[in-house]
N, C-alpha and C positions, 0 to 999 in steps of 0.2 A: 081115849077121846071118842065121844058119840055125837051123832048129828041127827036131828029130827027131819021130818019132811019139809019143813020151812027153811032148811039150810042153817039152822041155828045150832052152833056147836056148844054143847052144854057143860063139858068138863074141861079140865086142864089139857093143853096141847103141848107137844114138844115142837119147838119152832126153830128153824134155821134162819138166821137174819143176816143177809148179805149187806154189808155197809154198817155193821153194828158200831164201829169205831168213829163213824162220822157224826156230825152234829145232829141230824135228824135221827140217825140210827141210835144214838145214845138215848134220845127221848123215847123212841119206840121201845127199846129194850127195857127201860124203867116202867113204861106204861103196861107192857105185856106182863112183866114180872109182878107188878102190883095187882094185875087182873088174875093172877094165879097160874100163868103159863110158864113153862120152862124154856128159857131162851139160850141158844147157842150162837155165838157170833161167827161169821164167816168173813175172813179178810186176811190181809198180809201181816198185820201187826201181831205181836206176841200175846196180846190180851184176848185174841179170838180162840174159841174152842176148836174151830176148824180153820187152819191156816192155809190159804190158797189165794191165788190171783185169778179173778174171774176171766181175765183175758187168756189164761193158760188152761185150755180144756183138759188136757191129759193130767196135769197136776191137780186140777180141781176134782176130777173123777177119782183120782187116787186118794185125795184127802177125805172124801165122803164115803169111801169103800167101807162097807160094814156098818155105817151109821143109819139110824132110822129117825125120821121126823114126820110129823103130821102135816105141817104147813111150812112153806118156804116163802120168805119175804125178800123182795128185791128193792133195797134202798141204797144201793151202791152208787157212788159218784166219784169222779176224779177231781172235783173242785175242792180247793182248800181256802179260797177266798172268793168274793163276788167277781163274776166274769166281766171284764171290761171290753175286751176285743173278741171278735168272732173266733179266733184261734184258741182262746181260753176255753171254749166249749168242745173242741175237737176230741179230746180224750174221753169226755163224758159221753159224747155222741157214739164213740166206738163201744163203750161199755153198754150203752142202751141197745146196741145191735148184737155184736158178738158176745158180750158178757151175758146178755139175756138168753141167747141160744144155749150157751154152755151151762148156765144155771138151770135151765129147764131139764137138760140131760142129767144134771146132778140131782135135781129134785126127783126125777123118776127113779134114779138109782137108790134113793133113800126111802122110797115107797110113799112119798108125800102125796096127798090128795088135793092140796090146795096151794095156789100161788097168788100172792098179793104183790102187785107191782106199783112202785111209785111212778106216777106220770105227772104231767104239768099242763096247766090251762093254755100255755103257749102253743100246744099242739093244735089248737083251733086256728092258729095263724097269727102272725105278727101284723101290726098295722091298726088302723082305726076301724073298729067294728060298730061304731055309732052307739046309740042308746039301747039297741036290742039286747035282751038278756039271753045268753047262750045256754042251752040245755044239752044234756048228754047225747040226744039224738041228732044234734047238729053235726055237720061234717067235721071229722077229726082227722088232721093230717092233710089239708089241702096243699097243692103244689106251692112251694115257696116262690117269692117274687124275685129271688136272685139265687145264684148257686150257693152262697153261704147260708141263706135262710132255708133253702131246700135241704141243706145238710142237717140243720138243727131239726126241722120239722120231720124229715124222713126218719131220723133216729127215734123220735117220739112215736111216729106212726108205726114203724116196724116193731118197736118194743111192745106196743099194745097188740099188734097182730100176732106176734109170737105168744104173748101171754094168753090171749083168747083162743089161739089155735093149738095150744099144747095138748096133745092127746094124753088122756088119763089124768089131767090136772084141771081143777076148777079155777079158772083164771079170773082175777078181779083186778081192775086198775083204778087207782085213786088219782084224779087229776087236780093236783094242788095249785093254789094260788102262790104268790111269792111268799117265801118264808121270812119270818122275823121272830124275835124273841130270844130267850136265853141261849147263848152259844152262837146265834146267828147275827143279831144286831150288834153284838160286841165287836165284830170286825169293822163296823162303820165308825165306832167311837174314836179310835186314834186318828183316822182321816179327818173327821169333823173337828177334832181338837186342834189339828194343824191346818185347818181350812184347806184341805187337799181334796175335798169332794164337792165340786160345784153341781148345782142342779139347774134345771130349766123351769120356766113357768109352765104349769100344766095345761092351761087354756081349755079346761073341761075334760081333759083326758083322765081316765081312772083305770086302775088295775085291781084285781082281786088279791087280797092278802090273807095269810093264815099264820097264827101264832104256832110255833113249833110244838108246844105242849098240846094244843088242840089237834094239830096234824097227827101227833102220835096217838091220841085217843081215837081218831078216825081209823087208824090202822088196826087198833084193837077191835073196833066195831066191825071192820071188814073181815078180819080173821074169824070172828064169832058169828057174824050175821050177814056177811056179803053174799050176794046172789051170783052164782057162777055165770061167767060171760058178760058181766056188767061193769060199766065204768061209772064213777061217782065224782062229781065236782065237789071239792073241799075248799071252802073259803069262808071268811067272816061275813058279817051282815052289811058292811059298809065299804064298798070299793073306794079307793083313794089314789090320787095321782102320785107318781113317783116323787116329784119335788115336794109335795105336801108331806109325804111319809118321812123323807129325810129331815125336813124342817121340824117335824114333831119329835123325831128322835133327838135332835139337837136341843130342842126346848125342854123335853122331859129330863134330859141328863145334864142340863145347865151348861151346854157347850156353845161355842160361837155359831151364830146363824150362818148357814152355808151361803156362799156367793151364788147369785142367780146370773146365769149366762144365757145367751141366745142358743136355741136348739142346734143350729148349724155348727156352733163352736164345739159341740160334743162329738162330732163325726170321727175324729181320731180314735175315740173310745167306741169302736164300731158296734159292739154288742150292746153296750149301755145305751148308746144312741138309739138303737132299734127298740129297746125296752121303753125308753122315755118317750118314743114316738107312738107307742101302742096304747090303744084304749080298748078295754075289754071288760065286760060284765058277765058273770055266770050265775046261774041258779043252783042253789044247794038243796032244793026241795026233795030231790030223789034220795039224797044221803040222809036227810032228816027223816024221811018216810020209811025207807027200807033198812037203814042201819040204826035208826034210833039215835043218831048223832046230831048234836048241835054245838056250835062253838061256845066255850065258856067265856071267851073274850069276844064280845060282839063287834068291837071296833079296834082299830090299831091303837087308839088312845087308851082303851081299856087294857090291852095287852102290854103296852109300854109302861103304863102306870104300875101294873102288877110286877113287871120285871124290875122296875126301878125300886119298888118296895122290897122285893126279895134281895136285891143288892144291898140295900140299906140295913137289912136284918142279918146279913152274913158277916 
C-alpha cells in the first residue's frame, strides 16, 4: 500500500473490518472488495477471519497477534433490529467507548496506519435543530438533555475523541444519517405488514438518510482519500421526516399504510420517540469535496425504488 502527499492511497490495502457480519459491515466488505482491497472480518461469528469480541480486550489482542493490516474500520454494533427504547442502545454505547479503545490497541498491534470509524449525525444532539444546515465544524457531542440522551451522545463523542486522538493512527470519522436499504429496510417490512409500526405526523421535522450501499461507498472513499483527523457528514440530498420515510417504505413495497398516532403516544418507545421528535439537516459538501463521494441514490424514493427493483429481479 502506498500513500501520496494528498493522503490518497493508490494501491490495494489489507483491511481489518470490525462488524463485518453486520448489515452495514456486509455492504462495506463488498464495496471494499470490489475496489480491490483485501478484507478480513473481525467479530464473534465463524465467518470472520479474526474471531474476537471487541469488549474482551485480552482476547482481541490475542486474536490479532502476528497479523498485519494497513487500515482498520470500526463498524461494529450490538443492534440486531431498530432500537425502540433507550435501553436498546446501551450495548452499542458500550461498544462505542470500550470497544473503540480496545480496537485502537489492536490496530496498533497490527501495524495499521489508518482507522476509519462509523459515527452518526445524532452526535450533533437530539431535538429540533431548526432549518440550519449543520456542518462538521459545528459542535459534536453537546451535553444531552437527560441522563439517557447524555449516555447516547457521550458514546458518540468519546468514540470520535478516541479515533482522532489515537497515537500513530490517522483517524477518520464518518457521521452517517439514518440507514435504510438492502438488509436494513427489510426489518421494517414484517412490522408494516402486520401494522405494528405506528408513525407520527412530521410537522416539518426532517432527518438525514443514507442508503446502505452509498454508505459503504463512503467508507471506501474514506479509506482511500480521507484526511486524517477529519469527520465527514454522509447523507443523501433530501432530508425526510421519519413518518414520511416509513410511509414511503409501505407504499414502495405495497404494504398497508402505517397508522398515524399523536407523538405523545410513542413515549413508551422512548428512543423511537426521541428520534421522531428530532429535526436535523446536515451538509455533505465536505465529503463531496474531499472524498470525491456523492450519493448514487439522491433521495429515499430513489433508494427504495432501486431496492424494490433488485428484490423483483432476485
